[in-house]
Structure formats: structure tokens, C-alpha cells
N, C-alpha and C positions, 0 to 999 in steps of 0.2 A: 504493500500500500504506500510505503514511503517513496518507492520508485515511481509509482503512479502519480503521486502528488508532485514529485519533481518534474515529471514530464508535463503535467497539467500547468505547472508554474511556468515552464519554458514556453509552452504554447501561448499562455496568456501574456507573457512578457513580450512576445512578438506580435500577437494579433490584437491584444487589448487596446493598444494605441490607435489602431486603425478603426476599431469599433467606436472608440470615443470620437475620432475625427468624423466618421459617418454621421454620428448623432448631431453634431453641430453643422455639418454640411447640408443635411437633407432639407431644412427649411429655407435655405438660401437660394437666391437667383442663380441659375445654372448657365454655363457657357454652352455654345453649340457643340454637338457631338459629345454630350455629357457622358453617355455610357462608355464610349471609348476612352475618354479622358479619365473616368473613374477607374476603369479596369487597369489602364496604364499607370495611374497614380498609385493604386494599392500594390499592384505587382512590382512596380519599380521601387516603391518604398520598402517593401519587404526584402527584395533582393539586395538593395543597397545596405539595408540594415545588417544583413548577413554577410555581405561581401566585405565590409570594412571590419568584420569581426567584432561588432558591438554587442557582446554578451555582457550585460550589466554586472559589474563587480562591486564589492563592498569598499574597495579602496577609493580614497577621495578623488584622485585624478580620473580613474576609470569611470566612476559614477557621474562626475560632472561632464566628462566627454560624451557619455551616453545621453545625458540630458541635452547637451548642445546639439548633437547630431540629430536626435529625435525631433527637437524643436525645429530645426532647419528643414527636415524632411516633411514634417506636417505643414509648415508654412508653404513650402513648394506645392504640396498637395492641394491646399486651398486655392493658391494662385492658379493652379492648373484647371480646377473644376468649377470654382465659384466666380460669378460675375460681380465682384465687389471691389472696393478700393483697396489700396495697399495696406493702409492702416487696419482696415477691417480684416484683411487676411492674417496679419500678425495677431490681432485680437482674438480671432477664432483659434489660432494655434495656441495662444495662452490658455484659453478655456479647455482645449483638448488635453494639454499637458496637465492641467489642474485635475480634470476628471480622471485621467489615466492614473496619476500618482495617488490620488485619493483612493481609487479602487485597489491599487496595489497595497497601500498601507492598511486598508480595511481588511482585505483578504489575509494578509500576513498576520495581522493582529489577532484575528479570530482563530487562525491556525495555531498561533503561539499560545493563546489562552486555552486551547483545547489540545495541547500537544500530547497529553496522556491518552487522547482518543484521536489518533491521526485521521481516521475515516470521517468522524463527525466534524473535525476541524476543517477538512477539505470541503465537505458538503456545505457546511455553514458559511465558509468563506465564499464559495462559488455562488450560493444563494444571495448573500449580502451584496456581492458585486453586481449580480443580475438585477436586483432591486434598485441599486444605485443608478445603474445605466438606464433602466426602464423609466424610473422616475425623472431623471434628467431629460430624457428624450421627450417625455410627455409634458414637461413643465418648462424648465429654464430654456432649453434649446428652441422651444416654440415661442416663448414669451419675449425673449430679448430682441430678436431682429424686428425691424420695422420695414414691412413690405419687402422682405427678402434680403435685407442688407443691414449693416450697422453704420451709424453715423458716429465715427470715432474721431475725437480731437487729440492733439498732442498730449495734453495733461492726462486725459483718461488712459491713453495707451501707456504713458510712463508709469502711472500708478499701478496699472495692471501688471506690468513687468516687475515692479518692485514686490508686489504680493506674490507673484509666481516665484521669484527668487527666494522669498521667505518660506514658501511651501517646500521648495526643493531642499532648502537647508534642513527643514524639519524631517523631510523624507530620509535624508542622509543620517540625521540624528536617530530616527526610528530604526533604520537598518542596523545601526551599531548596536542597538538594544536587541534586535532580532537575532543577530549572530553572536552577541556577547553573552556574558554570564550575569548580567545585571538582574535586578529584581523583576519578576514577570509583570508586576503592576505598572512599571515605568513605561511600557510601550503604549499605554492608554493616553498618556499626557501629550506626546507629539501628535497623535492621531486627532485628538480633540482640537488642538491648536490649528491643525491643517483644515479641519472643517470650519473653524472660526474664520480663518483667512479666506476660505472660499465664500463664506457668507458675506464677508466684507467686500469681496470682489463683486458679488451680485448686487449688494446695496449701492456700491459705487456706480455700477452700471445704470441702475434705475434712476439715481440722482442725476447723472449726466443726460440720460435719455429724456427725463422730464424737463430738464433745463433746455435741451435742444428743441423739444416740441413747443415749449413756452416761447422761446425766442422766435420760432417760425410763426406761431400764431400772432405774436406781437407785430411782426413785420407785415403779415397779411392784414391785420386790423389797421395798421398805419396806411397800407396801400388802399384799403377800403375807404378810409376817410378821405384820402386824396382823390379817389374816383368819385366820391360823393360831391366834392367841391368841383371837380372837372365837369360832372354831369350838370350841375347847377349853372355853371358858366356856359356850357355848350347849349343848354336848353334856352337860355336867354338870348344867345347869339342867333340861334336858328329861328326863334320866334321873331326877332328883329329883322332878319333877312327876309323871312316870309312876308311880314307886313310891308316892308319897303318895296320888295320886288312886285308884290301884288298891286300896290298903289302905282308903281311906275308903269306897269303894263296897261292899266286903265288910262293913265295920262298920255302914253304914247298913242294909244288907239284914238284918243280924242284929238291929239295933235295932227294925226294923219288927215283929218277932215279940214284942218285949218291952214295947211301949208300947200304949196304948189308941188307939182310932180318933180321939179328940179331939186327939191329939198328932201324928198322921200328917202333918198339914198342915205342921208345922215340919220334918219329915223331907223332905217334898217340896221345900221351899225349899232345904234343905241339898243335896239331890240335884241340884237345878238348878245350884247353885254348883259342884258337882263335875263338871259336864258338860264342863268344860275338857279333861278326859281324852279326850273324843270328838274333840277337835281335833287330836290327835296323828296325824300321817300314817303310813301303813303302806304303803310302796311296794316293799319288798324290798331297800332299800339304807339302811343305818343313817345314813350321812351325809346323804342326800337327805331321809330322815325328819326328821333334826334341823333342817335349815334350813327345810324346809316347815312343820314344826310351830312353830318360832320365829316365822316370818312370819305363819302363820295365827292365832296367838294375838294378835299385834298387830292383824291385820285384824279379828278378832272384837271387840276392844276399841274399834275405830274405825269400826265399821259398814261394813266392806269385805267383799264377797263374794269368797271365794277358792275356785276350783274346780280340782281337780287330777285328772288321769288319767295316771298315770305307771307305767311298768314300770322300777323302779329297778334291777333286776338287770342291765339292759343297760349300766349305768354302773359296774359293779364294778371295771373296769380303771383308772378315773380316780383319781388321787391324792386323798385326802380333802380336802386344803386347796384344790386346784384345783376340785373339785366344789362345795365350799362357796363359793368365790369366784364361780363362774359363777352359781349360783342366788341367792346372797345379794345380789349386785349387781343382777342382773336384777329380782328381786322388790322391792328397795329403790327402783329407778327407777320401777317400775310403781306401787308404793304412793305414792310422792311425787307422782306425777301424778294418780292417781284421787282423792287427798284434796282436790284443788282443786275437785271437783264438789260443789255444794250438794245435789243430789239423790242420796240414798243408793243408789237403784236403778241409778245409772250407775257406782257404785264396784265394778267387777267386774274380777277378774284371773283369767285362764285359764292353766293350766300343763299342757302335754302332753309326754310322753316316750314315743316308740314307735319300732318298727323299720320301715324303709321301703326296699325294694330294696337290702338289704345295707348300709344306712346307719342310724345312730341319729339320729332327728330330735328336737330339743328346741325347743319353741315356747312363748313367753310373750307373751300378748296383753293389751291393756287399751284401753279407750276413750280417745280423744284429743280435747283441746279446743285449738283454734287450729292454727297451723302450726309445723312444725319447720324449723330451718335446719341444713343439713348442712355439715360441714367438708370439707376436701380429702381426708381419709382415708375419706370415706363414712359417718362416724358423726355423729349429731346433735350440734350444738354445745351446750355447757352454758350455761344462762341464769343461773347463780348463781356468786358468788365464794366462795372458801374461804380461811380464814385460814391453813391449812397448805399452800396451793398445790396440793392434791391433788384438788380437786373437778374433775369432768369426766373423771377417770381410771377411772370405773366400767366403762364399755363397753370402754375400752382394756385393763383388767385381764381382762375376760371374753375378749376377742379373744386376748390373750396366752396365757391358759390354754388356749383352744381350739386355738390353733396348735401347742401342744406335742404334740397328738394328731392332727396333720395334718387338723384340721377347718376349717370355714368358718363365719363369722358374717355374717349379713345382717340389715339392718333395713329395714322397709318400712311405709309408711303407706297403708292401703287401707280404704275404706268407713268412714272416721272412727275407725279403730282403729290402734294401733301394734303391730306384730308384730316381735318379736325371734326370729330363727330360727337354729338351729345345726345343722349336719350334721357327724357324726363317722363315720369308717369303723368298721364293726363288727369287733370282734376275733374272730378264729377260733381255736379251740382247737388 
């Protein structure tokens, strides 16, 4: 039975690390060809582990070398398989090492406590490790990521590495008790401290996570207030343009009857200038009319074709500022991109609002040049920097507004065009 326990320990020493890595990998966003990457990552990691002769020893240098190489292999494994940032890759490797060494310490401690009954000690140790891994997979590994990734800053990563180092020191300390002649009760002390450090690591993660979410919400609220002010100004401007152009059209019509044919040409030029009134959208929703008119005037001045087929009455239940936020940000993104085309015929923006299967569909499309990179949240990454730190929050603002009404936002690149699509449940009377 002792020989069986030794073989079981050797197996766990090699395979347990990769079980722990899989637990933290599974909830994350995955790279393309994930299955192939996963197979190559695990097989390559095991082979490298064996090839360099990393059989963990009790000696200080050998044990620390084992820690270092294992950490590097796991970091490479996450970088190969998970579509996350570099800091998040290292952070996942930290949690993998913590879980793995906690399981080793727990298994060895139970076996040491029941050393008079080797079979019972091996069974209890294996059961405890299985419970630890299963519990972690169903709780921490699922709770900690946000939409398949981790938002990790330099401070959080540094503190997590410090806690990992402390846990590794305790592991080495507990190993000395395991193989030494010290009092059996002493192996409980480092094990409890290890679990305490793991708890601190989790609490630290939750604090930073809440801080990040709070900062993002504060930024979105700030942008919402800015959009509210912009909508108020835009509404006043459009109403003023509406009144002035409407009055001018009637005045020009009256002047036609008063002047001779030789002066009609001047009136035609004046009429052409007043055609700005024709750019005012009429969708059945005042807010939508305001934002579409504002953007269409800009498009007219910059040789951008703006086509709109919209039933604005479908959107009457949406708060005016939220509706302005959705369309203003979407149109701004489309305008910003089509302006990069030298050929005016490619500067086209299409806006659709219609009912579909008891859902309200909003789609804004424009031609696309080049390729887009998508972030962990499924939204395109911004390619510009902003002095106020708010650039790149346009689509996040749209999604935040859409989610207030239990809607969904998707972005898709198809046939050389970028499509932003929003689906909202239709309100029933």
C-alpha cells in the first residue's frame, strides 16, 4: 500500500497542476483552435516537466526551481489557450499554483495525520483534494472572471505575487515537517496559514474587482450626464433651425411673386441654401428626430450619405437621454470610420429601426476598411487615446443603456461592413 501511495503521489504531482490550470481556464474566453491548443499545452507541459527532470525534492534549491518552472509552464499554458491580457495570464497562473500547492499540502497533511493507517490516509487525502478542486471549480473559478476575463492592474498583480511567495514559503516549511521528525501536530499550522493566505488573495481580488466596476460605472454616469447636456443643446438647435428654415421657405415663395424673372435665379440659390430643412428627420419620435437630424447635417457637410428607415414610435418607452446616447454614439462611431474613405461613394451609413417577432431591432451599418480587434467583452477595441480617459466608452455606454431595457447588443463584421445590432423587447400596453 505504501508503494501504491507513492505512485499515486507521483501521478498527482505531475497531473494535479494541470487539473488546477483547467479549472481556472474553463470559464475564460478561448482562443481559436482551442482544443488543439489545449491538447498541445497539456502534453507539452507534461513532457517539459519530465524532460528537465523536475521531480520535486525537499531540498531548498530543488523545490524553488520546481516552483519557478511550474509557474512559467502554467503561464505559457494560459497564454496559449486563453484570450486574455498578459497580466490576467500571470494572475491565472498565480491562482493555479495556489490551488495546486494547497491540494498538495492538504493531501500530505491528512496522510501524515493518519500515517498509522496508510490506506485510510491515502483515501482521505484523495477525497479532500477532490472536494477542494470541485468546490473551487464551482465557486471561485466561476465567480472571479468578468465576462470571461480578469481586469488586473499592476498593484493587484504585485500583491498576488507576494501572497503566492508567502504560500510557497509555507509549503517548503510544511514539507520539512512532513519529512522530518518534528511533532505531528506542527504540520497543521502551515496548512492553516496557507488557507488564510488564499482567503486573503480572494478578498483582495473582490476588492479590486468592485473598485474597477465602480470606476467604470462612475465614468458611464459622467458620460450620461454629458449626453444629457448635449441632447438639450442639440434639441434647441434643431428646433431653431426648423423654425427658421420653415419661415424662410414661406418668405421665398412669397418673394417669387414679387420679383421679375431676371431675379429668380438668386431666389433659387437662396432656396438651395434653405434645403437644410429637408435634412430634418421625421421618424415619429422627437428624440430620434433630433439626433438623426444633428448627425445628418454633419454628414451633409462632409459628403457622407446617411440613409434612415426608422419607425421611431417603437422607441417611445426609452428615456430621452438613453435614446440619444444609443444613436449619438453609434452614429459618431460610424461617421468617424467612413470619413477615412477617400472615395465619397463609400461614405455610407444605414440606420434601420423596425419590429421583428415581438422585438424592436435597431441596426446601424457602415463600410469597413481593415480589420477590427475585439476585446474580452466582445466589443471592438478603441484605436485612439483620449485625454479625458473616456475614449472607447462609446459602445460601453450604448450597451449600458440597452441593458436597462433588458436588451442585447451585438457587433458583427460581414461582407466588408460593420453592423451594430440591438434587440429590445417590445413593450405591450
